[in-house]
C-alpha positions in Angstrom: -3.0 160.1 98.2 -0.2 158.1 99.8 -0.1 154.3 100.4 2.7 152.6 102.2 3.4 148.9 101.6 6.1 147.3 103.7 7.1 144.1 105.4 9.2 140.9 105.1 6.6 139.0 103.0 7.5 140.4 99.6 5.2 138.1 97.8 2.1 139.4 99.5 3.3 143.0 99.3 4.0 142.6 95.6 0.6 141.0 95.2 -1.0 144.0 96.9 1.0 146.4 94.7 -0.2 144.7 91.5 -3.8 144.7 92.9 -3.6 148.5 93.5 -2.2 149.1 90.0 -5.0 147.0 88.4 -7.7 148.9 90.4 -6.2 152.2 89.3 -6.1 151.1 85.7 -9.8 150.1 85.8 -10.7 153.4 87.5 -8.9 155.6 85.0 -9.2 153.4 81.9 -9.0 156.6 79.8 -5.3 157.0 80.6 -3.0 158.2 83.3 0.7 158.7 83.9 2.6 155.8 85.5 6.1 156.1 86.8 8.1 153.7 89.0 11.3 154.9 90.8 14.0 152.8 92.5 15.5 154.9 95.3 19.0 153.5 94.5 19.1 155.5 91.3 16.5 158.3 91.9 17.1 161.9 92.7 14.7 164.0 94.8 14.3 166.4 91.9 13.1 163.6 89.6 10.6 162.3 92.2 9.4 165.8 93.0 9.0 166.9 89.3 7.0 163.8 88.5 4.6 164.1 91.4 4.0 167.9 91.2 4.2 168.6 87.5 0.9 169.8 85.9 -0.1 168.8 82.4 -3.2 168.3 80.3 -1.9 164.8 79.5 -1.1 163.5 83.0 -3.8 164.9 85.3 -4.1 161.4 86.8 -0.9 159.9 88.1 0.3 156.7 89.8 3.8 156.9 91.1 5.7 154.0 92.9 8.8 154.7 94.9 10.7 151.5 95.9 13.3 151.0 98.6 13.3 154.5 100.0 14.7 153.2 103.2 17.9 152.2 101.4 18.7 155.7 100.3 19.1 157.8 103.6 19.7 161.1 101.7 16.6 160.8 99.5 14.5 159.6 102.5 15.5 162.7 104.4 14.5 165.0 101.5 11.2 163.2 101.0 10.3 163.2 104.8 11.2 167.0 105.1 9.4 168.0 101.9 6.6 170.5 102.6 4.6 169.2 99.7 4.2 165.8 101.2 1.0 166.9 103.0 -0.4 168.2 99.8 0.3 164.9 98.0 -1.6 163.0 100.7 -4.7 165.2 100.0 -4.4 165.1 96.1 -7.2 162.9 94.8 -5.7 162.9 91.3 -2.4 161.4 92.5 -1.5 158.1 94.1 2.0 157.7 95.4 2.9 154.2 96.7 5.9 153.8 98.9 7.1 150.2 98.6 9.5 148.5 101.0 10.5 144.8 100.9 11.1 144.9 104.7 9.4 146.4 107.7 9.8 150.2 108.3 7.6 150.2 111.4 10.5 151.1 113.7 12.0 153.7 111.3 11.4 157.1 113.0 11.7 159.0 109.7 9.5 156.7 107.8 6.8 157.1 110.5 6.3 160.6 109.2 5.4 159.3 105.8 3.2 156.6 107.3 1.4 159.2 109.4 0.5 161.1 106.3 -0.6 158.0 104.4 -4.2 157.2 103.5 -3.4 153.5 104.1 -0.5 151.5 105.5 -0.1 147.8 104.9 2.5 145.8 106.8 3.1 142.3 105.5 4.7 140.1 108.2 5.8 136.6 107.5 2.9 134.1 107.9 3.1 130.8 109.7 2.4 127.7 107.6 -1.3 127.7 108.5 -1.6 131.3 107.6 0.1 130.7 104.3 -2.4 128.0 103.5 -5.4 130.2 104.4 -4.0 133.1 102.3 -3.6 131.1 99.1 -7.0 129.4 99.6 -8.7 132.8 100.1 -6.8 135.0 97.6 -5.5 132.9 94.8 -7.7 129.8 94.7 -11.0 130.9 96.4 -13.1 128.6 94.1 -11.3 125.5 95.3 -9.5 124.8 92.0 -6.9 123.3 94.3 -8.0 121.3 97.3 -6.9 122.9 100.6 -5.1 119.7 101.6 -3.0 119.9 98.5 -2.2 123.5 99.3 -1.1 122.5 102.7 1.2 119.8 101.3 2.8 122.3 98.9 3.4 124.8 101.7 5.2 122.0 103.7 7.3 121.1 100.6 8.3 124.7 99.8 10.1 125.7 103.0 7.8 128.6 103.8 8.8 130.7 100.8 5.6 132.3 99.5 7.1 132.9 96.0 8.0 129.2 95.8 4.6 128.1 97.1 2.9 130.2 94.4 5.2 128.9 91.7 4.5 125.3 92.7 0.7 125.8 93.0 0.7 127.5 89.6 2.4 124.4 88.1 -0.3 122.2 89.5 -3.0 124.5 88.4 -1.6 124.6 84.8 -1.0 120.9 84.6 -4.6 120.2 85.8 -6.1 122.7 83.3 -7.4 124.8 86.1 -9.6 122.0 87.7 -9.5 118.8 89.6 -5.8 119.0 90.7 -4.9 115.6 92.0 -2.4 114.7 94.8 -0.5 112.5 92.4 0.6 115.6 90.4 2.9 116.6 93.3 5.2 113.7 92.4 4.7 113.9 88.7 5.8 117.6 88.6 8.5 117.3 91.3 6.9 119.9 93.5 9.4 121.4 95.9 12.4 120.7 93.7 12.4 123.7 91.4 14.1 126.3 93.6 17.6 125.3 92.6 16.5 125.7 88.9 15.6 129.3 89.4 19.0 130.2 90.8 20.7 128.3 88.1 18.8 130.3 85.5 19.6 133.6 87.2 23.3 132.8 87.3 23.2 131.9 83.6 21.4 135.1 82.6 23.8 137.4 84.6 26.8 135.2 83.8 26.3 135.6 80.1 25.6 131.9 79.4 23.0 132.5 76.7 22.4 128.9 75.7 21.9 127.7 79.2 19.8 130.7 80.2 17.3 130.3 77.3 17.2 126.5 77.7 16.5 126.9 81.4 13.7 129.4 80.7 12.1 126.8 78.4 12.2 124.3 81.2 10.5 126.8 83.5 7.7 127.4 81.0 7.3 123.6 80.4 6.9 123.0 84.1 4.1 125.7 84.1 6.0 128.1 86.3 4.8 131.7 86.5 6.8 134.1 84.4 6.1 136.9 86.9 8.2 134.9 89.5 11.3 134.7 87.2 10.8 138.4 86.2 10.8 139.3 89.9 14.0 137.2 90.6 15.8 138.8 87.6 14.8 142.3 88.8 16.0 141.3 92.3 19.4 140.3 91.1 19.6 143.6 89.1 18.8 145.5 92.2 21.6 143.7 94.1 24.0 144.7 91.4 22.9 148.3 91.6 23.4 148.3 95.4 26.9 146.8 95.1 27.8 149.2 92.4 26.7 152.2 94.4 28.8 151.2 97.4 32.1 151.2 95.5 35.3 149.5 96.5 34.8 148.1 100.1 35.4 144.7 101.6 32.9 141.9 101.1 32.2 141.7 104.9 31.6 145.5 105.1 29.4 145.4 102.1 27.3 142.5 103.5 26.9 144.5 106.7 26.1 147.8 105.0 23.5 146.2 102.7 22.1 143.7 105.2 22.8 140.8 103.0 24.3 137.4 103.5 28.1 137.3 102.6 27.4 134.5 100.1 24.9 136.6 98.3 27.4 139.6 98.2 30.2 137.3 97.0 28.0 136.0 94.1 26.9 139.5 93.2 30.5 140.9 93.3 31.6 138.1 90.9 28.9 139.2 88.4 29.3 142.9 88.9 32.3 143.2 86.6 30.2 142.9 83.5 27.7 145.6 84.6 28.7 149.2 84.5 26.4 151.8 86.1 25.1 153.1 82.7 24.2 149.5 81.7 22.4 149.0 85.0 20.4 152.2 84.5 19.5 151.2 81.0 18.3 147.7 82.2 16.2 149.3 84.9 14.5 151.4 82.3 13.9 148.2 80.4 12.4 146.5 83.5 10.0 149.5 84.0 8.9 149.5 80.4 8.4 145.7 80.2 6.6 145.7 83.6 4.2 148.4 82.5 3.4 146.8 79.2 2.9 143.4 80.8 0.6 144.8 83.5 -1.5 146.6 80.9 -1.9 143.5 78.8 0.1 144.9 76.0 2.8 142.3 76.2 2.7 138.6 77.0 4.3 138.0 80.5 6.4 135.1 79.0 7.7 137.3 76.2 8.3 140.2 78.7 10.5 137.9 80.8 12.4 136.6 77.8 13.0 140.1 76.4 14.4 141.2 79.8 16.8 138.2 79.9 18.0 138.8 76.3 18.6 142.5 77.2 20.9 141.4 80.1 22.6 138.8 78.0 23.4 141.2 75.2 
């Protein structure tokens, strides 16, 4: 079976990805093989061997392939693969293609979408839509009043990750009930975004004391460890992309990767301390920690801290 998740709203698409993983875990509680690939460092052979291998110990499989659109060579091989049709009909296998941007106009990707059991496109929501989504999906029992959700949306600049982070702070501070409007000022809602980027810079810049101190501040404020984990993984992905492109100018790199020049400049400044082998090793650590956290084998806070320490070491 094939499912395609894509669109600009990475928060909702990540939420859906986690939802699908959880459903699969409940359905096959007896065990299954889980493998996540990042297209920037994946070969077609690895992807093919994982999806089509037969074993007594991995008869049920969940395979996630991220950012296929960023690797034209791999995308071409996947699209032209004769076994793709067989995968779409395999009840024991779920392959999720995840893209943090829309691939609706990608002619090659349309072949994958056509064979998919389900396609979900997550377009950016207007403020009113963001309010309704959080009220319906995260706080359906009115633990946070709709008017407060609306205020948080307005203070967070339309960033779904930031909105979730701020709502989580309110929810934690209010012990999961009776969240008051006064908490917005007490917790400085809307002012935490700069803190996140300061923490990411400290982690990837090797400033261990500042990184660990900042993380304690995030936990004290009641911020979700999943958000920081996502931001760390995002920065690692940027380093992998920059590393893969080699020695080209900053402006050319920004155009090739579709990133703002400022983001590329910051990533280039950090890239000197991250060789390709180290990046690969850290990606393996991300995958391992993510799996253990999702399965409940590792506390999300500890998972995030262990990833930060691995990068700092």
